[in-house]
OpenMM code with the backbone's topology and positions (N, CA, C; nanometers):
from openmm import Vec3, app, unit

residues = "MET GLY ASN LYS LEU SER LEU THR TYR GLY TYR ASP ILE ILE LYS PHE SER LEU LEU ILE GLY PHE LEU VAL GLY LEU LEU PHE LEU ALA VAL PHE GLY CYS PHE PRO LYS HIS MET THR LEU VAL SER PHE GLY LEU ALA PHE LEU VAL LEU LEU ALA ALA GLY LEU TYR VAL LEU LEU ARG PRO VAL HIS LEU PHE ASN LEU GLU ILE TRP THR ILE LEU LEU GLY VAL GLY LEU VAL LEU VAL GLY ILE ALA TYR LEU ALA TYR MET VAL CYS TYR LYS ARG GLU ILE".split()
positions = [
    Vec3(0.0671, -3.4995, 0.8849),
    Vec3(-0.0008, -3.4843, 0.7176),
    Vec3(0.0131, -3.3214, 0.7060),
    Vec3(-0.0152, -3.2595, 0.8402),
    Vec3(0.0195, -3.1016, 0.8137),
    Vec3(-0.1377, -3.0808, 0.7856),
    Vec3(-0.1699, -2.9175, 0.8306),
    Vec3(-0.2875, -2.8473, 0.8476),
    Vec3(-0.3002, -2.7951, 0.7563),
    Vec3(-0.3873, -2.8856, 0.6572),
    Vec3(-0.4375, -2.8324, 0.5447),
    Vec3(-0.5790, -2.8023, 0.5724),
    Vec3(-0.6261, -2.6452, 0.4668),
    Vec3(-0.7313, -2.6120, 0.4705),
    Vec3(-0.8531, -2.6490, 0.3543),
    Vec3(-0.9616, -2.7453, 0.3978),
    Vec3(-1.0517, -2.7557, 0.2738),
    Vec3(-1.1574, -2.6531, 0.2828),
    Vec3(-1.2578, -2.7043, 0.1728),
    Vec3(-1.3377, -2.5886, 0.1580),
    Vec3(-1.4554, -2.6145, 0.2460),
    Vec3(-1.4461, -2.7289, 0.2962),
    Vec3(-1.5580, -2.7273, 0.4145),
    Vec3(-1.5314, -2.6237, 0.6106),
    Vec3(-1.4066, -2.6286, 0.5703),
    Vec3(-1.3350, -2.5620, 0.7010),
    Vec3(-1.3610, -2.4079, 0.6812),
    Vec3(-1.3570, -2.3694, 0.5092),
    Vec3(-1.3471, -2.2299, 0.4580),
    Vec3(-1.4823, -2.1519, 0.4663),
    Vec3(-1.6268, -2.1969, 0.4733),
    Vec3(-1.7666, -2.2498, 0.4713),
    Vec3(-1.7638, -2.2150, 0.6652),
    Vec3(-1.7678, -2.2812, 0.7228),
    Vec3(-1.7724, -2.2988, 0.8899),
    Vec3(-1.6607, -2.1186, 0.9196),
    Vec3(-1.5609, -2.0888, 0.8568),
    Vec3(-1.5027, -1.9832, 0.9387),
    Vec3(-1.6106, -1.8391, 0.8528),
    Vec3(-1.6210, -1.8802, 0.7508),
    Vec3(-1.7836, -1.7502, 0.7426),
    Vec3(-1.8599, -1.7020, 0.8279),
    Vec3(-1.9386, -1.8919, 0.7952),
    Vec3(-2.0657, -1.8508, 0.8278),
    Vec3(-1.9808, -1.8088, 1.0136),
    Vec3(-1.9004, -1.8600, 1.1007),
    Vec3(-1.8781, -1.8056, 1.1931),
    Vec3(-1.7965, -1.6818, 1.2327),
    Vec3(-1.7796, -1.5898, 1.1004),
    Vec3(-1.7541, -1.4737, 1.0789),
    Vec3(-1.9063, -1.3694, 1.0653),
    Vec3(-1.9850, -1.4127, 1.0257),
    Vec3(-2.1533, -1.4101, 1.0103),
    Vec3(-2.1823, -1.3373, 1.1110),
    Vec3(-2.1990, -1.4375, 1.1100),
    Vec3(-2.2469, -1.4912, 1.2948),
    Vec3(-2.1896, -1.3730, 1.4414),
    Vec3(-2.0545, -1.3877, 1.4180),
    Vec3(-1.9878, -1.2870, 1.5190),
    Vec3(-1.9975, -1.1287, 1.4767),
    Vec3(-2.0063, -1.1051, 1.3327),
    Vec3(-2.0810, -0.9475, 1.2756),
    Vec3(-2.2044, -0.9500, 1.2954),
    Vec3(-2.3033, -1.0374, 1.2908),
    Vec3(-2.4430, -0.9962, 1.3297),
    Vec3(-2.4183, -0.9464, 1.4463),
    Vec3(-2.4059, -1.0017, 1.5431),
    Vec3(-2.4305, -1.0022, 1.6851),
    Vec3(-2.3629, -0.9353, 1.7281),
    Vec3(-2.1841, -0.8616, 1.7034),
    Vec3(-2.1782, -0.7093, 1.7064),
    Vec3(-2.2456, -0.6145, 1.6380),
    Vec3(-2.3251, -0.6003, 1.5186),
    Vec3(-2.4564, -0.5367, 1.4638),
    Vec3(-2.5102, -0.4626, 1.5904),
    Vec3(-2.5787, -0.5428, 1.6392),
    Vec3(-2.6802, -0.5806, 1.7355),
    Vec3(-2.6361, -0.5067, 1.8307),
    Vec3(-2.4969, -0.5661, 1.9198),
    Vec3(-2.4930, -0.4384, 2.0466),
    Vec3(-2.4507, -0.2765, 1.9654),
    Vec3(-2.4053, -0.2906, 1.8778),
    Vec3(-2.4014, -0.1929, 1.8849),
    Vec3(-2.5307, -0.0698, 1.8110),
    Vec3(-2.6136, -0.1741, 1.8199),
    Vec3(-2.7204, -0.1136, 1.7459),
    Vec3(-2.8234, -0.0709, 1.9298),
    Vec3(-2.7784, -0.1644, 2.0216),
    Vec3(-2.8367, -0.1535, 2.1527),
    Vec3(-2.8196, -0.0333, 2.1679),
    Vec3(-2.6660, -0.0027, 2.2064),
    Vec3(-2.5818, 0.0266, 2.2973),
    Vec3(-2.5738, 0.1890, 2.1955),
    Vec3(-2.5650, 0.2485, 2.0986),
    Vec3(-2.6556, 0.3068, 1.9477),
    Vec3(-2.7351, 0.4035, 2.0205),
    Vec3(-2.8830, 0.2845, 2.0519),
    Vec3(-3.0207, 0.3474, 2.0967),
    Vec3(-2.9864, 0.4132, 2.2083),
    Vec3(-2.9184, 0.3719, 2.3053),
    Vec3(-2.8829, 0.4463, 2.4601),
    Vec3(-2.8390, 0.5541, 2.4853),
    Vec3(-2.6494, 0.5198, 2.3946),
    Vec3(-2.6017, 0.6224, 2.4343),
    Vec3(-2.6105, 0.6928, 2.2848),
    Vec3(-2.6238, 0.7656, 2.1748),
    Vec3(-2.6057, 0.8280, 2.0483),
    Vec3(-2.5414, 0.8826, 2.0584),
    Vec3(-2.5342, 0.9878, 2.0991),
    Vec3(-2.3835, 1.0989, 2.1125),
    Vec3(-2.2526, 1.0485, 2.1199),
    Vec3(-2.1977, 0.9567, 2.1860),
    Vec3(-2.1125, 0.9045, 2.2452),
    Vec3(-2.0827, 0.7724, 2.1505),
    Vec3(-2.2023, 0.7393, 2.0741),
    Vec3(-2.1129, 0.5913, 2.0074),
    Vec3(-2.0987, 0.6389, 1.8588),
    Vec3(-2.1068, 0.7411, 1.8502),
    Vec3(-2.0808, 0.8610, 1.6989),
    Vec3(-1.9223, 0.8316, 1.6796),
    Vec3(-1.8673, 0.8671, 1.8146),
    Vec3(-1.7107, 0.9070, 1.8588),
    Vec3(-1.6658, 0.7947, 1.8783),
    Vec3(-1.7796, 0.6355, 1.9386),
    Vec3(-1.6824, 0.5826, 1.9355),
    Vec3(-1.6796, 0.5194, 1.8107),
    Vec3(-1.7671, 0.5110, 1.7180),
    Vec3(-1.7472, 0.4370, 1.6220),
    Vec3(-1.6628, 0.4761, 1.5093),
    Vec3(-1.6047, 0.5908, 1.5191),
    Vec3(-1.4872, 0.6932, 1.4176),
    Vec3(-1.4004, 0.5995, 1.5215),
    Vec3(-1.3736, 0.6114, 1.6164),
    Vec3(-1.2460, 0.5932, 1.6857),
    Vec3(-1.1925, 0.4597, 1.6797),
    Vec3(-1.2702, 0.3662, 1.6394),
    Vec3(-1.2846, 0.1941, 1.6563),
    Vec3(-1.2733, 0.1650, 1.4725),
    Vec3(-1.3229, 0.3098, 1.4193),
    Vec3(-1.2808, 0.2512, 1.1955),
    Vec3(-1.1040, 0.3274, 1.2576),
    Vec3(-1.0767, 0.3834, 1.2868),
    Vec3(-0.9371, 0.4405, 1.2883),
    Vec3(-0.8784, 0.3126, 1.3308),
    Vec3(-0.8781, 0.2452, 1.4387),
    Vec3(-0.7904, 0.1490, 1.5283),
    Vec3(-0.8261, 0.0711, 1.3616),
    Vec3(-0.9135, 0.0314, 1.3800),
    Vec3(-0.9264, -0.1398, 1.2935),
    Vec3(-0.8333, -0.1268, 1.1623),
    Vec3(-0.8426, 0.0160, 1.1200),
    Vec3(-0.7830, 0.0394, 0.9585),
    Vec3(-0.6104, 0.0790, 1.0058),
    Vec3(-0.5788, 0.1165, 1.1331),
    Vec3(-0.4379, 0.1224, 1.1647),
    Vec3(-0.4027, -0.0362, 1.1935),
    Vec3(-0.4812, -0.1565, 1.2668),
    Vec3(-0.4334, -0.2708, 1.2780),
    Vec3(-0.4316, -0.3423, 1.1992),
    Vec3(-0.5343, -0.3696, 1.0795),
    Vec3(-0.4777, -0.4186, 0.9243),
    Vec3(-0.4343, -0.3552, 0.9051),
    Vec3(-0.3162, -0.2392, 0.8849),
    Vec3(-0.2465, -0.1762, 0.8198),
    Vec3(-0.1397, -0.2251, 0.8548),
    Vec3(-0.0765, -0.2308, 0.9855),
    Vec3(-0.0096, -0.2627, 1.0650),
    Vec3(0.0211, -0.3985, 1.0552),
    Vec3(-0.0653, -0.4637, 0.9973),
    Vec3(-0.0914, -0.6936, 1.0405),
    Vec3(-0.0639, -0.6886, 0.8871),
    Vec3(-0.1091, -0.6125, 0.7251),
    Vec3(-0.0241, -0.6447, 0.6070),
    Vec3(0.1084, -0.5918, 0.6767),
    Vec3(0.1678, -0.5288, 0.7177),
    Vec3(0.2937, -0.4146, 0.6706),
    Vec3(0.4051, -0.5787, 0.7556),
    Vec3(0.3903, -0.5706, 0.9010),
    Vec3(0.4469, -0.6809, 0.9377),
    Vec3(0.4033, -0.8148, 0.9684),
    Vec3(0.3141, -0.8663, 0.9191),
    Vec3(0.2884, -0.9986, 0.9047),
    Vec3(0.3193, -1.0452, 0.7654),
    Vec3(0.4003, -1.1282, 0.7218),
    Vec3(0.4298, -1.1830, 0.6041),
    Vec3(0.2948, -1.2362, 0.5353),
    Vec3(0.2031, -1.1486, 0.4712),
    Vec3(0.0674, -1.1289, 0.4218),
    Vec3(0.0883, -1.1851, 0.2526),
    Vec3(0.0815, -1.2983, 0.2048),
    Vec3(0.0846, -1.2752, -0.0012),
    Vec3(-0.0283, -1.2468, -0.0114),
    Vec3(-0.0403, -1.1464, -0.0736),
    Vec3(-0.1548, -1.1712, -0.1249),
    Vec3(-0.1285, -1.1381, -0.2345),
    Vec3(-0.0408, -1.0742, -0.2783),
    Vec3(-0.0307, -1.0233, -0.4313),
    Vec3(0.0966, -1.1258, -0.4546),
    Vec3(0.1346, -1.1239, -0.5842),
    Vec3(0.2337, -1.1664, -0.6104),
    Vec3(0.3778, -1.0815, -0.5719),
    Vec3(0.3858, -0.9350, -0.6100),
    Vec3(0.4438, -0.8889, -0.5996),
    Vec3(0.4989, -0.8744, -0.4440),
    Vec3(0.5803, -0.7825, -0.3796),
    Vec3(0.5219, -0.7554, -0.2680),
    Vec3(0.5205, -0.5869, -0.2417),
    Vec3(0.5657, -0.5243, -0.3700),
    Vec3(0.5110, -0.4129, -0.3413),
    Vec3(0.3804, -0.3588, -0.3047),
    Vec3(0.2464, -0.4040, -0.3928),
    Vec3(0.1329, -0.4112, -0.3807),
    Vec3(0.1294, -0.4443, -0.2409),
    Vec3(0.1788, -0.5316, -0.1927),
    Vec3(0.1505, -0.5669, -0.0423),
    Vec3(0.1852, -0.4311, 0.1035),
    Vec3(0.3562, -0.4051, 0.0554),
    Vec3(0.3562, -0.2730, 0.0953),
    Vec3(0.2850, -0.1232, 0.0763),
    Vec3(0.1683, -0.1449, -0.0199),
    Vec3(0.1118, -0.0314, -0.0967),
    Vec3(0.0139, -0.0375, -0.0129),
    Vec3(-0.0773, -0.1202, -0.0179),
    Vec3(-0.2194, -0.1913, 0.0575),
    Vec3(-0.1581, -0.1203, 0.2080),
    Vec3(-0.0615, -0.2061, 0.2764),
    Vec3(-0.0533, -0.1968, 0.4137),
    Vec3(-0.0656, -0.0098, 0.4800),
    Vec3(0.0357, 0.0465, 0.3468),
    Vec3(0.0270, 0.1735, 0.3688),
    Vec3(-0.0748, 0.2637, 0.3524),
    Vec3(-0.1250, 0.2113, 0.2734),
    Vec3(-0.2497, 0.3387, 0.2314),
    Vec3(-0.3880, 0.2479, 0.3050),
    Vec3(-0.3627, 0.1869, 0.3865),
    Vec3(-0.4800, 0.1328, 0.4811),
    Vec3(-0.4363, 0.2244, 0.6079),
    Vec3(-0.2897, 0.2609, 0.6421),
    Vec3(-0.2675, 0.3446, 0.7596),
    Vec3(-0.2917, 0.4909, 0.7463),
    Vec3(-0.2830, 0.4952, 0.6372),
    Vec3(-0.3246, 0.5919, 0.5457),
    Vec3(-0.4574, 0.6548, 0.5808),
    Vec3(-0.5722, 0.5951, 0.5392),
    Vec3(-0.6933, 0.6262, 0.5497),
    Vec3(-0.7326, 0.5932, 0.6857),
    Vec3(-0.6674, 0.5441, 0.7610),
    Vec3(-0.6811, 0.5206, 0.9233),
    Vec3(-0.6608, 0.6645, 0.9572),
    Vec3(-0.5475, 0.6977, 0.9722),
    Vec3(-0.4575, 0.8417, 0.9955),
    Vec3(-0.5961, 0.9873, 0.9117),
    Vec3(-0.6456, 0.9226, 0.8236),
    Vec3(-0.7258, 1.0631, 0.8025),
    Vec3(-0.8578, 1.0333, 0.8366),
    Vec3(-0.9163, 0.9260, 0.8545),
    Vec3(-1.0263, 0.9504, 0.9481),
    Vec3(-1.0162, 0.9604, 1.1212),
    Vec3(-0.9040, 0.9420, 1.1745),
    Vec3(-0.8431, 1.0149, 1.2620),
    Vec3(-0.8848, 1.2308, 1.1918),
    Vec3(-0.8058, 1.2459, 1.1524),
    Vec3(-0.8164, 1.3736, 1.1472),
    Vec3(-0.9627, 1.4485, 1.1004),
    Vec3(-1.0164, 1.3499, 1.0248),
    Vec3(-1.1645, 1.3877, 1.0166),
    Vec3(-1.2174, 1.3998, 1.1364),
    Vec3(-1.2147, 1.3422, 1.2372),
    Vec3(-1.2844, 1.3013, 1.3465),
    Vec3(-1.2371, 1.3885, 1.4595),
    Vec3(-1.1012, 1.4346, 1.4841),
    Vec3(-1.0597, 1.5610, 1.5284),
    Vec3(-1.1404, 1.7275, 1.5013),
    Vec3(-1.1262, 1.7055, 1.3389),
    Vec3(-1.1743, 1.8464, 1.3083),
    Vec3(-1.2803, 1.8829, 1.2710),
    Vec3(-1.4104, 1.7722, 1.2395),
    Vec3(-1.5174, 1.7659, 1.2903),
    Vec3(-1.6083, 1.7006, 1.3713),
    Vec3(-1.5227, 1.7724, 1.5007),
    Vec3(-1.5696, 1.6638, 1.6208),
    Vec3(-1.6838, 1.7647, 1.6755),
    Vec3(-1.7214, 1.8589, 1.6315),
    Vec3(-1.8926, 1.9897, 1.6366),
    Vec3(-1.9717, 1.8867, 1.5561),
    Vec3(-1.9037, 1.8730, 1.4928),
    Vec3(-2.1042, 1.8054, 1.3232),
    Vec3(-2.0725, 1.6698, 1.4023),
    Vec3(-1.9478, 1.6260, 1.4328),
    Vec3(-1.9954, 1.4390, 1.4331),
    Vec3(-2.0836, 1.4637, 1.6016),
] * unit.nanometer
topology = app.Topology()
chain = topology.addChain("A")
for resn in residues:
    res = topology.addResidue(resn, chain)
    for name in ("N", "CA", "C"):
        topology.addAtom(name, app.Element.getBySymbol(name[0]), res)
């Protein structure tokens, strides 16, 4: 029959994602309370890694977000550039962060 996604399966994914996001947020809050100086740098580093991974995923995996392929390429390149901008910001303003 194939692997078809149903509407209820989509809701299950959304509920699971919300639960995981909530638990990661609580973990971040607890660790940030214990190590505030280090967690600020870690959060910027993780933001860089997530943006870089998302950009590379969009570029390397055949994701069809738009009808035209150029928009998918621009989205992937944009995510990578924003990730590099985060890294540059973190390096340049390390003392203020």
